[in-house]
C-alpha positions as CSV (number, residue, x, y, z in Angstrom):
1,M,0.3,73.2,57.3
2,P,-2.1,71.4,59.7
3,E,-2.4,72.8,63.2
4,K,-0.5,70.7,65.8
5,I,-2.4,69.3,68.8
6,L,-0.7,67.8,71.9
7,I,-2.8,65.2,73.8
8,V,-1.7,63.9,77.2
9,D,-3.8,61.3,79.0
10,D,-2.8,58.1,80.7
11,E,-6.1,56.4,79.7
12,R,-4.9,55.1,76.4
13,E,-8.3,54.3,75.0
14,I,-9.4,57.9,75.5
15,A,-6.2,59.4,74.2
16,D,-6.1,57.2,71.1
17,L,-9.8,57.9,70.4
18,L,-9.3,61.7,70.6
19,E,-6.3,61.3,68.3
20,V,-8.4,59.5,65.7
21,Y,-11.2,62.1,65.9
22,L,-8.7,65.1,65.6
23,K,-6.8,63.5,62.8
24,N,-10.1,63.0,60.9
25,E,-10.3,66.8,61.1
26,N,-6.9,67.1,59.5
27,Y,-5.0,68.1,62.6
28,S,-1.5,66.9,63.3
29,V,-1.6,65.1,66.7
30,S,1.1,64.1,69.1
31,T,-0.2,61.8,71.9
32,F,1.5,60.9,75.1
33,Y,0.4,58.8,78.1
34,S,2.6,60.4,80.7
35,A,3.4,64.0,81.7
36,L,7.2,63.7,81.6
37,S,7.3,62.4,78.1
38,A,4.9,65.1,77.0
39,L,6.9,67.8,78.7
40,K,10.1,66.6,77.0
41,Y,8.3,66.9,73.7
42,A,6.8,70.2,74.5
43,F,10.1,71.9,75.2
44,S,11.6,70.8,71.9
45,N,8.7,71.1,69.6
46,E,6.1,73.7,68.6
47,F,2.3,73.0,68.9
48,D,-0.9,75.1,68.6
49,L,-3.1,73.6,71.4
50,A,-2.7,71.2,74.2
51,V,-5.4,68.8,75.7
52,L,-4.2,67.7,79.2
53,D,-5.7,65.2,81.6
54,V,-5.7,66.3,85.2
55,M,-4.9,62.9,86.7
56,L,-1.6,61.6,85.3
57,P,0.6,59.0,87.0
58,D,3.9,60.9,87.1
59,M,2.9,64.5,87.5
60,S,-0.4,66.4,88.1
61,G,-2.0,67.7,84.9
62,F,-2.1,71.1,86.8
63,D,1.7,71.1,87.2
64,L,2.1,70.1,83.5
65,C,-0.2,73.0,82.5
66,R,1.8,75.4,84.6
67,K,5.1,74.3,83.0
68,I,3.8,74.4,79.5
69,R,2.4,77.9,80.2
70,E,5.9,79.1,81.1
71,K,6.8,78.7,77.4
72,Y,3.6,78.8,75.4
73,N,0.6,81.1,75.2
74,C,-1.4,78.7,73.0
75,P,-4.8,77.4,74.2
76,I,-4.8,74.6,76.8
77,I,-7.9,72.5,77.5
78,M,-8.0,70.4,80.7
79,L,-9.8,67.0,80.9
80,T,-11.1,66.2,84.4
81,A,-13.0,63.3,85.8
82,K,-14.0,65.4,88.8
83,T,-17.1,67.5,89.0
84,D,-15.7,69.5,91.9
85,E,-15.7,73.2,91.0
86,T,-12.4,73.7,92.9
87,D,-10.7,71.2,90.5
88,K,-11.9,73.2,87.5
89,I,-11.0,76.6,89.0
90,T,-7.5,75.3,89.8
91,G,-6.9,74.6,86.1
92,L,-8.1,78.0,85.0
93,T,-6.0,79.7,87.6
94,L,-2.9,77.9,86.4
95,G,-3.5,79.2,82.8
96,A,-5.9,76.7,81.2
97,D,-8.4,78.3,78.8
98,D,-11.1,75.6,79.0
99,Y,-12.1,72.4,80.8
100,I,-14.1,69.3,79.8
101,T,-15.5,66.9,82.4
102,K,-15.3,63.1,81.8
103,P,-17.1,61.3,80.5
104,F,-17.5,63.3,77.3
105,R,-18.3,62.9,73.7
106,P,-15.2,63.1,71.4
107,L,-17.1,65.4,69.1
108,E,-17.5,67.8,72.1
109,V,-13.7,67.9,72.4
110,V,-13.3,68.5,68.7
111,A,-15.7,71.4,68.9
112,R,-13.9,72.9,71.8
113,V,-10.5,72.5,70.0
114,K,-11.9,74.2,66.9
115,A,-13.4,77.1,69.0
116,Q,-10.1,77.7,70.9
117,L,-8.0,77.6,67.7
118,R,-10.4,80.0,65.9
119,R,-9.9,82.5,68.7
120,Y,-6.2,82.0,68.8
121,K,-5.8,82.4,65.1
122,K,-8.0,85.5,65.2
123,Y,-5.8,87.2,67.8
124,N,-2.7,86.5,65.8
125,S,-4.0,87.2,62.3
126,G,-3.7,91.0,62.4
127,G,-7.4,91.5,62.1
128,N,-7.4,94.8,63.9
129,D,-4.9,97.7,63.4
130,Y,-5.1,99.7,66.6
131,V,-3.7,99.8,70.0
132,M,-5.9,100.5,73.0
133,M,-4.3,102.5,75.8
134,C,-5.4,103.0,79.4
135,S,-3.2,104.5,82.1
136,G,0.0,102.7,81.3
137,L,-1.8,99.7,79.9
138,A,-1.3,99.1,76.1
139,L,-3.1,96.3,74.2
140,N,-2.3,95.7,70.6
141,A,-5.1,93.7,69.0
142,E,-3.0,93.3,65.7
143,T,0.1,91.8,67.2
144,H,-1.6,90.2,70.2
145,E,0.8,92.0,72.6
146,C,0.0,93.6,75.9
147,T,2.2,95.8,78.1
148,L,1.8,97.4,81.4
149,D,4.1,100.4,82.2
150,D,6.2,99.3,79.2
151,K,6.7,95.8,80.6
152,P,5.2,92.8,78.7
153,L,2.2,90.9,80.1
154,A,2.2,87.2,79.3
155,L,-1.6,86.6,78.8
156,T,-3.4,83.4,77.7
157,P,-5.8,83.8,74.7
158,T,-8.8,83.9,77.1
159,E,-7.2,86.5,79.3
160,F,-6.3,88.6,76.3
161,E,-9.8,88.5,75.0
162,I,-11.4,89.4,78.3
163,L,-9.1,92.4,78.6
164,R,-9.7,93.5,75.0
165,I,-13.5,93.4,75.5
166,L,-13.3,95.4,78.7
167,L,-11.0,98.0,77.1
168,E,-13.3,98.3,74.1
169,N,-16.2,99.0,76.5
170,R,-14.4,101.4,78.8
171,G,-16.7,103.3,81.0
172,S,-19.5,100.6,80.7
173,A,-20.1,97.5,82.8
174,V,-19.8,94.2,80.9
175,S,-21.7,91.3,82.5
176,S,-20.1,87.9,83.1
177,E,-22.7,86.4,80.8
178,S,-21.8,88.8,78.0
179,L,-18.1,88.1,78.5
180,F,-18.8,84.4,78.3
181,H,-20.9,84.6,75.1
182,Q,-18.4,86.8,73.4
183,I,-15.5,84.4,74.2
184,W,-17.3,81.0,73.8
185,K,-19.7,82.0,71.1
186,D,-20.8,78.5,70.2
187,E,-21.5,77.3,73.7
188,Y,-24.4,77.7,76.1
189,Y,-23.8,79.6,79.3
190,S,-23.8,76.4,81.2
191,K,-20.5,76.7,83.1
192,S,-20.4,78.4,86.4
193,S,-19.9,82.1,86.5
194,N,-16.7,81.2,88.4
195,T,-15.1,80.5,84.9
196,I,-15.0,84.3,84.2
197,T,-14.3,85.1,87.8
198,V,-11.1,83.0,87.8
199,H,-9.8,84.5,84.6
200,I,-10.5,88.0,86.0
201,R,-8.6,87.1,89.2
202,H,-5.7,85.7,87.1
203,L,-5.6,88.9,85.1
204,R,-5.5,91.0,88.2
205,E,-2.6,89.0,89.6
206,K,-0.6,89.5,86.5
207,M,-1.4,93.2,86.4
208,N,-0.9,93.7,90.2
209,D,-4.4,95.1,90.2
210,V,-5.8,94.9,93.8
211,S,-9.5,94.0,93.7
212,E,-10.4,96.2,96.7
213,N,-8.9,99.3,95.1
214,P,-8.4,98.4,91.4
215,R,-6.3,100.5,89.1
216,F,-8.0,98.9,86.1
217,I,-10.6,96.1,86.4
218,K,-13.5,97.2,88.7
219,T,-16.1,94.7,89.9
220,I,-19.7,96.0,89.5
221,W,-21.5,93.8,92.0
222,G,-24.5,92.0,90.5
223,V,-23.5,93.0,87.0
224,G,-20.0,92.2,85.9
225,Y,-16.8,94.2,85.4
226,K,-15.7,97.5,84.1
227,I,-12.6,99.5,83.2
228,E,-13.1,103.2,83.8
229,K,-12.3,105.8,81.1
230,Q,-9.1,107.5,82.0
């Protein structure tokens, strides 16, 4: 069955253009021009990825992202007309996996959608058959499940991948650039390093991991991040 894409953008020309391009790639696309209509759909239908505009007339795209994230762990890509770094960081903090600044080329969006879906399918395909353990933290790369002290952690695909990479490299520092390239393999390292920083912060919040005295993710200043061997 074709993968299902949710598009929400009140600029009809943009939304309809994206729909055409994605349907040409054999995706099933549901397009909405308001947040409330999309939210109603989202809570009664399944989908594999969402593309959300930040500026919507009836609800902020950030709020829509947060509400969708309460139910789904699928990838979310934010569309923003702002170049302000704070705007982008806000989306990532609320659970978005990627962002694209307007104006953009439709083929760029298609490429980002494909990249996010590849990662998402990889994590849920049972490609690895082991569980990584670390001081009460358990990450199952086969079932895409993560628990901390036997309590489930609801991680986005990007958060899961960052944690998996750090656990696989326990005892060694992993640079932000290395994390970026391992996650977004088909993109240049053109985004701000804040992209990784925000995901790390979000991970720490979910894990109750204090950055000043971390139980798990340690910042190696000028290098990147590390989880110590325990």
